[in-house]
C-alpha positions in Angstrom: 97.6 136.0 91.6 98.2 132.2 90.6 99.5 129.5 92.6 100.6 126.1 91.0 102.2 123.4 93.3 104.0 119.9 92.7 106.1 117.6 94.6 109.9 117.1 93.9 112.1 114.9 96.0 109.7 115.2 99.0 109.4 119.1 98.7 106.4 120.7 97.7 107.3 123.3 95.2 104.8 126.3 95.1 105.0 128.6 91.9 103.4 131.9 92.5 102.9 134.5 90.0 101.3 138.0 89.8 100.8 140.4 92.8 100.8 139.3 96.4 98.7 142.3 98.1 96.3 142.3 100.9 93.5 140.6 99.0 95.6 137.9 97.2 97.6 137.1 100.3 94.4 135.6 101.8 94.4 133.2 98.8 98.0 132.4 99.3 97.4 131.9 103.1 94.4 129.6 102.2 96.5 127.6 99.6 99.4 127.0 101.8 97.4 125.9 104.8 95.7 123.3 102.6 99.0 122.1 101.6 100.2 122.0 105.2 97.0 120.1 106.2 97.7 117.5 103.6 100.9 116.6 105.5 103.4 118.6 103.6 106.2 120.1 105.8 109.0 121.1 103.4 107.9 123.9 101.3 109.5 125.9 98.5 107.9 129.0 97.3 109.2 130.1 93.8 108.5 133.7 93.3 109.8 134.1 89.8 106.5 135.4 88.5 105.9 137.6 91.6 106.4 141.4 90.8 104.9 142.8 94.0 104.6 141.7 97.6 102.8 143.6 100.3 103.3 143.5 104.2 100.4 141.1 104.1 102.2 138.6 102.0 105.2 139.0 103.9 103.1 138.2 107.1 101.8 135.1 105.4 105.4 133.9 104.7 106.5 134.5 108.2 103.6 132.6 109.9 104.1 129.8 107.5 107.7 129.5 108.4 106.8 129.6 112.0 104.2 126.9 111.6 106.6 124.6 109.7 109.5 124.9 112.1 107.3 123.7 114.9 106.7 120.6 112.9 110.5 120.2 112.0 109.8 121.3 108.4 110.9 124.3 106.4 110.0 127.1 104.0 112.6 128.4 101.6 112.2 131.0 99.0 113.7 130.9 95.4 113.8 133.2 92.2 113.0 136.7 93.8 113.0 139.4 91.2 115.0 142.4 92.0 112.1 144.7 93.4 110.8 141.9 95.5 114.1 141.1 96.9 114.6 144.6 97.8 111.4 144.4 99.8 112.9 141.3 101.6 116.1 143.3 102.4 114.3 146.5 103.7 112.2 144.3 106.1 115.0 142.1 107.2 113.3 139.1 105.6 116.6 138.0 103.8 118.0 137.4 107.3 115.1 135.2 108.2 114.5 133.0 105.2 116.8 130.9 103.1 116.7 132.4 99.6 118.0 130.8 96.3 118.4 132.2 92.9 117.7 128.7 91.4 114.7 126.4 92.0 116.8 123.2 91.6 119.5 124.3 94.2 116.8 125.2 96.5 115.1 121.8 96.4 118.3 120.1 96.7 119.1 122.2 99.9 116.4 120.3 101.8 118.3 117.1 101.5 121.5 118.6 102.4 
């Protein structure tokens, strides 16, 4: 798994690629915690490069969303591949997260 991040219009865009499984979800969680500890409260996770996500990965996303809501921030998801979107639908995460097909629209949604 690979994680890249950059700021765009006060939103921290995190691009993830590879598999998010039990092992790599720990990396993801550590990376996100570091970003939040650096004061970022609006996060967008672009999952265009993710071809698999386990329940451990879903747990990381859910716990991050809960933390950010407490600090009046937000977590949104963009660019899910069909298989990963199916996992979100089956688990009910498509009702919990704001999911966008396009990174630019997702970033813009934070200001609207």
